[in-house]
N, C-alpha and C positions, 0 to 999 in steps of 0.2 A: 474853589473853583467849580465843584460837583454840586452845590447849591445853586450857585448861579446859573449855571446850566439847566438845571432841572426848575428855577421858575423860567427860563426863557421857553424852555420844551413847553411848558404848558400852554403858553400862548402865541408861540412863533407863527403859528400859522391862522389867527384869527382875523387876517388879512386877506387870505386867499380867495375869500368869496364875502367881500363885503356887505353890510346891509344895506338896504335903500336908503336913500335922503331921508326918507320919511319913515319911521317908526312903524313897524307891520307885526301886528300880532299873530303870534304862531299857534295854528289850529292845531286839537288833541291829534296825536300821533303824527308830526311832523316830526322830522329829522332836522337838526341843524349840524353844522360841520363841527362845533363843539362838542353836542351830544355824542357824535361819531367817533371823536376823539375820546372822550370818556369812556364809551364802550370797551375802543381796542386799547388802552392804557389798562382795563381792568380783565380783559378776556384772552390777550393774546399771550399764546405759551413763549413766544421769543421774549416776550417780557416777564413772564413768571418764572422763566428759567432762572434769571441771576438770582433768584432765593438762594435755592440749591447751591448755586456756585459761590456764591457769600458764603453758606455755611462749609462749605469744602474749602475753602481761604481760609475761613474764621479756624478749621479746625487745624490747617497745615499749619498758621501762624502759632497756634498754641505748642504744635509739635514741635516747631524751631525754636520754640524759648524754653523747650526743657534743654537741661544738660546732662551729660552722660551719666547715666544710670551706676552707680557703684555696685561693684559684685561681691560677692561673699564666698569663700571657698573653703574647700575640705579637703585636704592633701595626706593620703595613707602612704610611707613608705617604710620599707626593708618588713615587707608582712608577707607571709604565705612561700617565705623561700627554701632552701634547702639548708643541712647544718645547722648552726646555730642559729639562722635566722627564721627556722620552721615555727610556722603558727604566726602569734603576734606578740612573741617575748620580746624580740627586738626592732617590733613596730613604733614610730615615728609619726604621729600623729598634727598636723598643722591645719588650726585655725585661722583664717587669713581674710581680709577686709583689702580689695584693690579699686581703682578707678583712673581715670583719665583727667590730667588738668590742661585744659584748654587753651593756649597761646595764639596768638596774635589777634586777637579780636573777633574768633568765628561766632561766637554765641550774637554778639550784637549786627555782623554781617548776616547770619539766618535770617533775624528778626526785620533788619532793613529792606533784604530781600523778599520776604512773605507781606511786610505794611505795603511794600511797594505794587505786590501783585492786588492786595484789597482796592488801594488806592485807585489803580487802574480800571479794575473793575465799574466802578461807580461813573467813570468817564465812558468805556465801553456799553454801558448800559444807556445814556443817555445820547449817545452816538445811534445807537440802535432805536430809541424810542423816536427821534429824529425822523429818522428813515422810514419808521411808520407812520409816524405823522404823516410824511410827504407823500405816504403811499394811498395813506388813507383820503387827503385832500384830491388827489387825482382820481382816482375811484370815485368819491361825490362829483368831482369836478365831469365824469363821464356820464354819471345819471343826470347832474343840470343838462349836460349838451343834448343828450337824447331826449331828454324832457322840453327843450328849449327849441329843439330842430321839430318836433311835434306841433308847437306853439306857431311855427311859421307855416309847416305845412295846412295848419289850420285855416289860418288867413289865405293862404293860397287855394285853399279848397272854397272859400268865401265868395271869393274874385271871379272864381273858374265857375261858380253855380252861379252868379252874374251874368256871365258869360251866352253861359247855357238858357237863360231863362233870356236874353237878348235875342240869342240867334234862333231860338223856337217862334220868338216874336216876329221876328222879319223872314221867316221860312212861312209860316203862315198867312203873312200879309203878302208873299210871292216877290220879298224885295232879295231873297239871298235863296240858293240851292238846299239840299238835305245834305250836301256832303260836310256845308258849315256845320249843322247841327251836331252831325255824326262827328267831326272832328273837335267841338266842343266837349262832347260829351265823353271822348274820348282823353280830352287833358284833363278833364274833370276826374275819370276813373285815375289817372296814373298819380295826381294830387290826394286822392284818399290812399291810394296805395303806398305813398311817401308818408301820410300818416299812422296805418298800422307799423309798419317798416319802424318808424321812430317808436313806438309805443311798446314793439318786440324788444329793440335796441335797450330804452329805460329800463324793463324787467329784469335783462340780462344783465345790464350793468347793476342794479340794486340788487339784483343777488351777489352779482360780485362783489361790492361794497359788503354786504354782510357777511359775506366768510370771512372779513377777517377780524369780527369778535363772534366766529361760530353760528351763526343764525342762518337755518338752510330754508325756513320760508318768509322772507321778511314781507312785512305789510304796512312799514311806513311809506311817508310821504315826503318828498324835500320840503323845507322851511323854502319861504318865499322869498326870492333871492334876485338878483339885477344882472346878469352874467354881462351887459354891456358898464356896468359902473365900473371902472378900473381905478385902482389906487395909483397913488404918485409916488413915486418910485426915488429912491435916495440916489445919490450923484456917484458914480464909480469908485472915486475916492473916501468916499465914506465905506461903500461897502467892501473895499478891499481892507481896510482899517479893521473892521469889523470879521475879515477872515480869519484874522489872527486869534478869535477866540473860538474857531468852531472846534467842537470835540473830533471831529478829525484831525486837525492838527495838535490840539488837546492831549491828545494820545501819548504823542509823542515825549511830550516833557514826562509823564507816567513812566512811559518805557525806557527813558534817559534814567530819571530815578531806578529802574529796575537793571538798568546793565550795570550800571554805579555800584551797586550793591553786588550784583552778580561778578565784577569783578575785584572787587572789596572782599569778597570770602574768596575767589579765586588768590589772591595774595595772602589771607590769611591763613591758607594751605601750605605757606613756603615755611612757617613757623613749624615745627614740630611739637605735636602733643608731648607733654611729660605723663607717664604709665609710671604709678605709683603701687607699693603694695607694704600693708602692714601684716602682721601676723604674730600667733603665739603656738611655739611649737611643745609639745611633749616628748622629753627623752623617755622610752618605756622602759629600757635597762637601765638607768640611776633614777627614775621617779622625779625626773625633775622637769623644770620648762624655762624656754627660751625666747626671747623677742628675736620676731624675724623682720626685716623689711628690705625694699629693692627700688628703684627709680631707673628707669630706664628711655630713651630716646631713639625714635626712628633715623637712620641715616638716610640721606639723599632727598633730602623733603622740596628743599629749595629748587635742584632742577628739574625733579617730575611737577612741579608746580607751574615752572615756565609755559609748558604749553598751554593749561587751561585760563592763564594770565593774556595770553596773545591771542588764544581764539575770543577774550569776554573784550579784549583792547580793539579788534578787527571789528566785533560785533556793534562798539560803538561807534565808530568810524564809519559802520554801515549804515548804523539808524540816521546819521546825521546827513549823509547821502539822500537817503532815503526820503527824510523830512522835506530836505530842498526839493527834491525831485515830485513830492506831493505838492507842495506848496505852488510849484509852477503848474500843476495838473489842474487844482483848484482854482487857480486865477483866470487860466483861459477858459474855466468850464462856465466862471462868473462872468467875464468879457461877453461870451457867446450869448448866455442867457441874458445879459443885459441887454444886449444888441435886437435880441431877439424881441423882448419886451418893449424895447422903444418904438418900435419898427411896427410892430404890432398897434400897442397903443395908439400911434400916427393915424394907421389904417382905421381903427374903428371911429377915431375922434372927426377924421375927415370924412369919411364915408356918411357919420350921422349930421354930418354940419354941409354939406356941397349933394351928394349924390341923392341920399334916399329923399329929401324934402323933393327935388325936381323929377324923381320919377314918381313919387305921389300923384303931385302934380299932371304929370303926363298921364298917368296910366287913368285920374280921372276925367280930363282933357281928350282920349280917346275912348273911353265909355260914351261921354256925351255925343262924339261926334259920330260914333259908330252906330249907336242910337237914330243919327239922325241920316244917315245915309250916307257920312262923306269919307268915311277909309273904309277901309278892310276889314275882315276879321283876324287875319293875321297880323295886321297891323297893330290892334289891340292886344291877341295874343302875345305877342311879342313883346310888349311892353310888360304885359302882367308876369310873364317868364323871367323879364332883365331885371321887375324888381324881387320877386321871389330869390332868383341867384345873387343879388346883392345882399340881402338881407342872410342868406347865409352864409356870403363871403364874410360880410362883418363878424356875424355868430364864428366863424372859425376864426378870425382875425383876433374877437377877443378870446377865447380858450387856448389860442398858442400863447395870448401874454399869460393869460393865468399858468398856464404849464410852465413858461419862464422865470414866473412869480414864485412859483413852488421852491422849484430848483433853487431859486437864487435863496429862500429863506430856509431851506435845508442846507444850503452850504454855509450860511452865516450864522445860521441858529439865531436867529434876530426879529423879531416884530419889527421892520426899518419903517415901515410907510410912516412919509412924513402928515400925508393927508389923503383925501379922498376924492374922488372927480367927482364930474356931475356926471348924470348917464347921459349915455352917448347913442341915445336910442332917435330915429331920424323922426323930426315934426315938422308940419308943415307949416311955414312962417304965414 
């Protein structure tokens, strides 16, 4: 189970930001999502912490495998008394060896409990690994989002500059007042401000991402990816089947085994252990040797063990209900994320096919009409603003889809994508 989860975790988020349809060369200094995963896996303390935890559990397993240690004893009786027992004349010296014979399978129960904790730790590590991969993908996505917002802002700056040039030309020709030029320059300044804000957000997001592997002054750039190229998602029924193997539910199987081992250990305490002792006694008065031995059993152990047994049984019953509750919660989250992805995916595709191409043609037509004096500046500027707003809306929908995709992959622990869709950038037919 742990090997399978480890293999999944290595590639679970490879489709969160898929490569473009045409292979792109990654320039030096560029950071891919896989590179970020490797850095986090090697440097994050939450994962390195499992090494010492494993050492602790292995030591506990070794300790649980030990049998009760034998005891050696030396008893002196009838010494330093009064009368005839004065001094050591009447002393009796006994050298003995004692121990405990465990009954009821206590040794096997302790071993099973310690081994169950070791097995559970591997699943916990993979669950933690998946959570960190998801967080890495989210922060990587935040950097990509800020960068793409800057790209949209630079496109807006270019079209606003064309507006300023056209407005100045008409103003010099006496075809429009100076207020139109000032308004166009103000719109250009706002577009440039949006680009600067996106650059600052990208730098902050880059530092937030690098903090996962302890880097304080990151200088990397993201590898080239198309944020609008969304993968094809598996059906909800298939995702639900994969949900059964997620580490968040797999841990309950290990906890079930731990609970059963704890119950077996509690039941074993109902069987009393046998205390034994063997020794040799020297009788000082007769200068003779004698063999002694004893066996003892504690009383009432079965009654005292009942409370521990009931606690272990109640823990197992609660664990079953907890798993059922967690499964319902995971399924609800999966359904919600799946729905968000479908809605956002449809919006991205529809915007690329129907909205942006028409707005692009309308904006070019408005530019020609304004230069010819057929429409006002406000009509052209409104189309420019509408086109930029739709581009940002499309990017927001793509980011929403990718966030839902990351959550689904975190829940299922699977690289479940069936294929990759075409890029959803608006083109002019």
